[in-house]
N, CA, C and O of each residue as an XYZ file, in Angstrom:
356
protein
N      70.731     98.164    119.491
C      72.147     98.253    119.772
C      72.740     96.868    120.028
O      73.848     96.564    119.586
N      71.990     96.035    120.747
C      72.483     94.691    121.050
C      72.644     93.860    119.779
O      73.538     93.020    119.687
N      71.765     94.103    118.797
C      71.858     93.363    117.541
C      73.154     93.692    116.815
O      73.781     92.811    116.228
N      73.559     94.967    116.853
C      74.795     95.364    116.187
C      76.020     94.797    116.896
O      76.998     94.421    116.251
N      75.963     94.737    118.216
C      77.069     94.134    118.958
C      77.191     92.647    118.638
O      78.296     92.126    118.493
N      76.060     91.973    118.528
C      76.079     90.554    118.164
C      76.620     90.374    116.749
O      77.374     89.437    116.488
N      76.240     91.263    115.840
C      76.732     91.196    114.468
C      78.239     91.430    114.426
O      78.951     90.741    113.695
N      78.730     92.395    115.200
C      80.170     92.652    115.257
C      80.906     91.451    115.842
O      81.970     91.071    115.354
N      80.341     90.861    116.880
C      80.943     89.667    117.474
C      80.988     88.524    116.463
O      82.005     87.842    116.337
N      79.896     88.318    115.750
C      79.858     87.270    114.725
C      80.874     87.546    113.620
O      81.498     86.621    113.099
N      81.038     88.818    113.265
C      82.012     89.182    112.244
C      83.439     88.875    112.667
O      84.242     88.398    111.866
N      83.750     89.145    113.917
C      85.090     88.837    114.418
C      85.336     87.329    114.452
O      86.424     86.867    114.109
N      84.322     86.563    114.869
C      84.465     85.110    114.859
C      84.614     84.587    113.432
O      85.365     83.642    113.187
N      83.901     85.199    112.499
C      83.988     84.790    111.101
C      85.398     85.020    110.558
O      85.945     84.169    109.858
N      85.979     86.169    110.881
C      87.350     86.455    110.461
C      88.303     85.411    111.030
O      89.192     84.925    110.331
N      88.116     85.075    112.287
C      88.971     84.076    112.930
C      88.849     82.718    112.246
O      89.857     82.073    111.957
N      87.628     82.288    111.990
C      87.410     80.968    111.390
C      87.937     80.922    109.960
O      88.563     79.938    109.566
N      87.693     81.973    109.179
C      88.122     81.966    107.783
C      89.636     82.042    107.641
O      90.193     81.498    106.687
N      90.301     82.698    108.562
C      91.759     82.800    108.465
C      92.468     81.617    109.109
O      93.673     81.447    108.929
N      91.739     80.804    109.853
C      92.360     79.702    110.584
C      92.939     78.630    109.656
O      94.062     78.176    109.880
N      92.209     78.219    108.632
C      92.681     77.139    107.763
C      93.965     77.496    107.008
O      94.908     76.705    107.032
N      94.044     78.655    106.337
C      95.310     78.994    105.684
C      96.468     79.157    106.670
O      97.601     78.780    106.369
N      96.185     79.713    107.838
C      97.247     79.869    108.830
C      97.732     78.519    109.352
O      98.932     78.318    109.538
N      96.806     77.600    109.586
C      97.207     76.264    110.038
C      98.027     75.538    108.975
O      99.003     74.860    109.299
N      97.640     75.675    107.718
C      98.402     75.044    106.640
C      99.815     75.607    106.588
O     100.783     74.858    106.448
N      99.931     76.912    106.700
C     101.246     77.549    106.698
C     102.073     77.112    107.903
O     103.278     76.887    107.787
N     101.429     76.995    109.047
C     102.117     76.562    110.262
C     102.646     75.137    110.131
O     103.795     74.864    110.477
N     101.813     74.235    109.633
C     102.224     72.834    109.501
C     103.358     72.696    108.490
O     104.334     71.991    108.745
N     103.234     73.367    107.344
C     104.285     73.287    106.331
C     105.579     73.900    106.863
O     106.658     73.349    106.643
N     105.486     75.015    107.549
C     106.679     75.633    108.133
C     107.347     74.727    109.147
O     108.574     74.648    109.203
N     106.544     74.042    109.950
C     107.089     73.117    110.942
C     107.797     71.941    110.275
O     108.885     71.546    110.694
N     107.176     71.385    109.239
C     107.780     70.251    108.529
C     109.079     70.673    107.851
O     110.076     69.955    107.929
N     109.079     71.818    107.192
C     110.289     72.289    106.516
C     111.377     72.611    107.536
O     112.549     72.317    107.300
N     111.013     73.200    108.647
C     112.003     73.500    109.689
C     112.593     72.221    110.271
O     113.792     72.152    110.541
N     111.755     71.216    110.463
C     112.246     69.929    110.947
C     113.206     69.317    109.932
O     114.253     68.785    110.301
N     112.846     69.393    108.659
C     113.723     68.901    107.595
C     115.050     69.651    107.605
O     116.110     69.041    107.461
N     114.999     70.966    107.775
C     116.227     71.758    107.819
C     117.089     71.378    109.019
O     118.313     71.301    108.906
N     116.467     71.143    110.145
C     117.230     70.777    111.341
C     117.876     69.402    111.183
O     119.008     69.186    111.614
N     117.147     68.479    110.563
C     117.692     67.132    110.394
C     118.820     67.092    109.374
O     119.766     66.320    109.533
N     118.736     67.905    108.338
C     119.760     67.900    107.292
C     120.792     68.999    107.486
O     121.731     69.103    106.697
N     120.643     69.801    108.494
C     121.535     70.920    108.817
C     121.636     71.930    107.674
O     122.674     72.561    107.479
N     120.553     72.071    106.930
C     120.468     73.121    105.912
C     119.926     74.361    106.604
O     118.843     74.318    107.188
N     120.655     75.453    106.548
C     120.239     76.667    107.251
C     119.909     77.793    106.265
O     120.398     78.914    106.403
N     119.088     77.486    105.289
C     118.666     78.486    104.307
C     117.345     79.092    104.757
O     116.347     78.382    104.882
N     117.330     80.389    104.997
C     116.138     81.054    105.525
C     115.002     81.129    104.513
O     113.831     81.120    104.894
N     115.334     81.202    103.239
C     114.292     81.365    102.222
C     113.641     80.046    101.828
O     112.675     80.047    101.066
N     114.141     78.935    102.322
C     113.613     77.626    101.942
C     112.181     77.414    102.427
O     111.418     76.692    101.785
N     111.808     78.021    103.532
C     110.452     77.819    104.062
C     109.411     78.683    103.366
O     108.217     78.397    103.450
N     109.842     79.728    102.684
C     108.902     80.695    102.126
C     108.021     80.103    101.027
O     106.797     80.214    101.092
N     108.620     79.486    100.034
C     107.865     78.989     98.876
C     106.875     77.885     99.262
O     105.721     77.956     98.838
N     107.259     76.871    100.042
C     106.255     75.860    100.421
C     105.096     76.435    101.233
O     103.956     75.998    101.080
N     105.380     77.407    102.090
C     104.299     78.022    102.871
C     103.316     78.746    101.961
O     102.102     78.618    102.124
N     103.835     79.497    101.014
C     102.971     80.233    100.078
C     102.135     79.261     99.253
O     100.937     79.473     99.064
N     102.762     78.198     98.763
C     102.037     77.217     97.957
C     100.937     76.546     98.781
O      99.814     76.384     98.304
N     101.255     76.159    100.007
C     100.252     75.515    100.867
C      99.101     76.464    101.169
O      97.939     76.057    101.148
N      99.414     77.717    101.447
C      98.371     78.699    101.746
C      97.463     78.918    100.539
O      96.241     78.964    100.676
N      98.058     79.050     99.367
C      97.265     79.253     98.148
C      96.392     78.030     97.862
O      95.230     78.174     97.483
N      96.943     76.832     98.038
C      96.155     75.614     97.810
C      94.970     75.518     98.764
O      93.863     75.173     98.351
N      95.200     75.820    100.029
C      94.101     75.761    101.001
C      93.033     76.792    100.655
O      91.840     76.501    100.743
N      93.447     77.980    100.266
C      92.470     79.011     99.890
C      91.689     78.580     98.652
O      90.478     78.788     98.578
N      92.379     77.977     97.676
C      91.683     77.520     96.475
C      90.690     76.403     96.792
O      89.593     76.370     96.234
N      91.068     75.498     97.678
C      90.192     74.373     98.022
C      88.976     74.841     98.811
O      87.868     74.352     98.592
N      89.175     75.776     99.718
C      88.081     76.214    100.600
C      87.412     77.505    100.135
O      86.600     78.070    100.866
N      87.735     77.978     98.945
C      87.196     79.262     98.484
C      85.670     79.253     98.395
O      85.027     80.236     98.764
N      85.094     78.176     97.919
C      83.634     78.107     97.806
C      82.953     78.224     99.157
O      81.992     78.976     99.320
N      83.460     77.471    100.125
C      82.901     77.525    101.477
C      83.106     78.907    102.092
O      82.207     79.439    102.743
N      84.286     79.487    101.886
C      84.560     80.821    102.441
C      83.616     81.864    101.851
O      83.075     82.698    102.576
N      83.424     81.815    100.547
C      82.555     82.799     99.903
C      81.103     82.622    100.337
O      80.393     83.606    100.542
N      80.663     81.384    100.477
C      79.291     81.133    100.924
C      79.090     81.647    102.349
O      78.055     82.240    102.655
N      80.065     81.422    103.211
C      79.984     81.895    104.591
C      79.965     83.420    104.637
O      79.186     84.010    105.385
N      80.815     84.054    103.843
C      80.832     85.520    103.786
C      79.529     86.072    103.226
O      79.031     87.098    103.689
N      78.975     85.381    102.219
C      77.714     85.835    101.638
C      76.586     85.770    102.665
O      75.770     86.687    102.758
N      76.544     84.689    103.430
C      75.516     84.560    104.467
C      75.652     85.657    105.521
O      74.654     86.223    105.967
N      76.884     85.953    105.914
C      77.104     87.002    106.908
C      76.698     88.368    106.351
O      76.059     89.160    107.043
N      77.072     88.639    105.103
C      76.717     89.920    104.496
C      75.204     90.059    104.363
O      74.658     91.140    104.583
N      74.532     88.980    104.007
C      73.070     89.009    103.909
C      72.446     89.330    105.253
O      71.526     90.143    105.338
N      72.949     88.688    106.314
C      72.442     88.979    107.660
C      72.689     90.434    108.045
O      71.825     91.080    108.638
N      73.873     90.947    107.704
C      74.205     92.331    108.054
C      73.289     93.309    107.320
O      72.790     94.261    107.919
N      73.069     93.079    106.033
C      72.208     93.982    105.275
C      70.752     93.869    105.711
O      70.034     94.869    105.744
N      70.317     92.670    106.042
C      68.953     92.507    106.565
C      68.774     93.257    107.877
O      67.732     93.871    108.110
N      69.783     93.207    108.729
C      69.722     93.932    109.998
C      69.668     95.440    109.763
O      68.918     96.149    110.434
N      70.460     95.926    108.813
C      70.428     97.358    108.498
C      69.060     97.771    107.970
O      68.546     98.834    108.315
N      68.481     96.925    107.137
C      67.154     97.217    106.598
C      66.111     97.227    107.706
O      65.233     98.090    107.728
N      66.203     96.266    108.628
C      65.274     96.199    109.751
C      65.357     97.452    110.615
O      64.334     97.996    111.027
N      66.570     97.903    110.885
C      66.760     99.084    111.731
C      66.244    100.332    111.030
O      65.651    101.201    111.670
N      66.461    100.430    109.723
C      65.992    101.621    109.009
C      64.467    101.660    108.923
O      63.881    102.742    108.913
N      63.818    100.500    108.860
C      62.358    100.453    108.813
C      61.767    100.799    110.176
O      60.700    101.406    110.252
N      62.454    100.416    111.255
C      61.953    100.678    112.603
C      61.948    102.169    112.936
O      61.171    102.602    113.787
N      62.783    102.947    112.295
C      62.869    104.382    112.621
C      61.890    105.187    111.873
O      61.839    106.406    112.037
């Protein structure tokens, strides 16, 4: 039972780490665009949307290999744990 709790905890941390980079990119781009809007007094709400999407997609494309490798390692550990538990019974 403790092994499954540790696996669930690791899974939640993995979700947090994998989503952190795209969210940070979106946050930084949104902050820069908002600062630009405040300085130029442009009050267009849709202006922040496209740069945020582009930044998020770029970060995902750049880190996709690392993300997939990390997910693969986690999935391998999860399946190995399931196999271990089924053999023990």
